[in-house]
C-alpha positions, 0 to 999 in steps of 0.5 A, spaced: 476 489 453 478 495 457 475 498 463 477 505 466 474 505 473 475 511 477 474 511 485 470 518 486 472 518 493 480 518 492 483 524 494 478 526 498 473 526 493 477 531 488 478 525 483 471 525 481 472 532 478 476 529 473 470 525 470 468 529 464 475 530 462 476 523 462 470 521 458 471 527 453 478 524 452 476 517 452 471 519 447 476 522 442 481 517 443 478 510 445 471 510 444 470 503 445 473 503 452 468 504 458 468 509 464 465 507 470 465 511 477 461 507 482 460 510 489 459 504 493 465 499 493 460 493 492 458 496 486 466 497 483 467 490 486 461 487 482 463 490 476 470 487 476 467 481 477 463 481 471 469 482 467 472 476 463 479 474 465 485 477 463 481 484 461 485 490 462 483 495 468 485 502 468 485 504 476 484 511 477 485 512 484 491 511 489 494 506 494 487 505 498 483 504 491 488 499 489 488 495 495 480 495 496 480 492 489 486 488 489 482 481 491 478 481 485 484 484 481 487 478 483 481 473 483 480 475 475 487 475 473 486 482 470 491 486 467 492 493 471 494 500 469 494 506 473 492 513 473 495 516 480 490 520 483 491 518 491 494 521 497 500 516 498 501 514 491 507 509 493 505 504 488 505 509 482 512 511 484 514 504 484 510 503 477 514 509 474 507 513 473 507 518 479 507 525 477 505 523 469 500 528 467 493 524 467 492 523 459 499 521 459 498 516 464 492 514 461 495 512 454 500 508 457 495 504 462 491 503 456 496 501 451 503 499 455 505 492 455 504 489 462 509 485 466 508 481 472 509 483 479 509 480 486 504 482 491 503 480 499 498 476 502 497 477 510 493 471 514 491 474 521 487 473 527 484 479 531 483 480 538 476 476 538 479 470 535 477 471 528 481 470 522 482 475 516 486 475 509 488 481 506 492 482 500 497 488 499 501 491 493 505 496 497 506 495 504 503 491 510 505 495 517 505 493 524 505 497 530 507 505 530 506 506 522 499 503 522 497 507 528 500 513 523 496 511 517 490 511 521 491 518 524 493 520 517 486 517 514 482 521 520 487 528 519 485 535 516 482 534 509 487 540 507 493 536 508 495 532 502 501 527 501 507 527 505 505 533 509 499 529 511 503 523 514 508 527 517 503 531 521 500 524 523 507 522 525 508 528 529 502 527 533 503 519 534 510 521 537 506 524 543 502 518 544 508 513 543 507 506 544 511 499 543 509 492 542 512 486 544 513 482 538 516 475 536 518 474 529 520 468 525 522 469 518 522 463 513 521 458 519 527 461 523 527 465 529 528 472 528 526 477 534 523 477 540 522 484 545 519 491 545 518 494 538 516 500 535 514 497 528 515 490 524 513 492 517 513 489 510 514 492 504 514 490 496 515 497 494 521 502 496 517 507 499 511 507 503 507 513 507 507 517 501 514 517 498 518 515 505 524 511 502 523 505 507 527 500 503 530 503 497 533 497 494 526 493 494 524 490 488 517 489 485 518 482 481 524 479 485 519 473 489 520 476 496 518 481 500 522 486 505 521 486 513 523 493 516 524 492 524 524 498 529 526 496 536 525 501 542 526 508 541 524 514 546 520 520 543 527 524 542 530 518 538 524 517 534 523 524 532 531 524 530 530 518 526 525 521 522 529 525 517 534 519 516 527 515 514 525 521 509 532 521 505 533 513 506 539 513 511 535 509 517 538 502 515 545 503 518 542 505 525 543 499 530 536 499 532 533 498 525 533 491 522 531 490 514 532 483 511 528 479 505 523 474 506 518 469 503 514 468 509 514 472 516 510 470 522 509 476 527 506 474 534 503 479 539 499 477 545 497 484 546 495 485 539 498 490 534 495 495 529 495 493 522 495 497 515 495 494 508 497 499 503 495 505 508 488 502 509 487 500 517 485 493 518 485 492 526 489 489 531 492 482 530 495 477 535 498 473 530 500 475 522 503 470 517 505 474 511 508 471 505 510 473 498 505 471 492 510 471 486 509 474 479 501 474 481 499 481 478 500 483 471 501 491 471 503 496 466 509 500 469 515 504 466 
């Protein structure tokens, strides 16, 4: 069975305007497919939980929508198609569906063959000592880029996509911070000292299309760490154009490597975000790759 599940809050609520057109298309082309657009996250999760294992779900939304529903998508072993209607759409880029007209994306999502991709899972401990488990599809950011993501979420409603992230980045540079991080990668000591960020990517891009790890692959059984050391405001500002065109990896203060498990420790607490969704501050994070854990429709 198939379900088209729309997040009415995606794109600042603009995705909800597509409901009549989506319903008309489904009535004409896939009359046995249900369309649902619950207002509450709990109702969406309950609907996903009620599906038989292996059902196909077409997600209408963006990275944040996918991230909120990801725990249940994994738990029910659902096959996932995507009609991208988000602000970032980095998963859509990696799946090859970003920029498709919604009717073409919907047809592919309902009828296309599914392939297994990797996901990431972060176990982390907050400043109060409580533990959390956060799966992610595209990225798990720690440090500056998480602070940027939080600022972008609270940014002007009239800014969308990459301009919104650039606005947030420039504003975060005014309050530039570093975090004292200790990293172990696959059980081996990797780094200790002040860092701008230490993030992990499963997709080539994050932050609405920034090619942070251009060589990243969705189904290679590993994630990619991206580490930035100390930067002043001017140095970080000059790094931004290089990041936008994927030419930052040659910088001596930027490190990038593949891993299966990464441990990050930060006594002061470092801000975390999963797929652009702010999680909180963590003193310890253990991230590992869940190889071939989700079936998705991609081109």
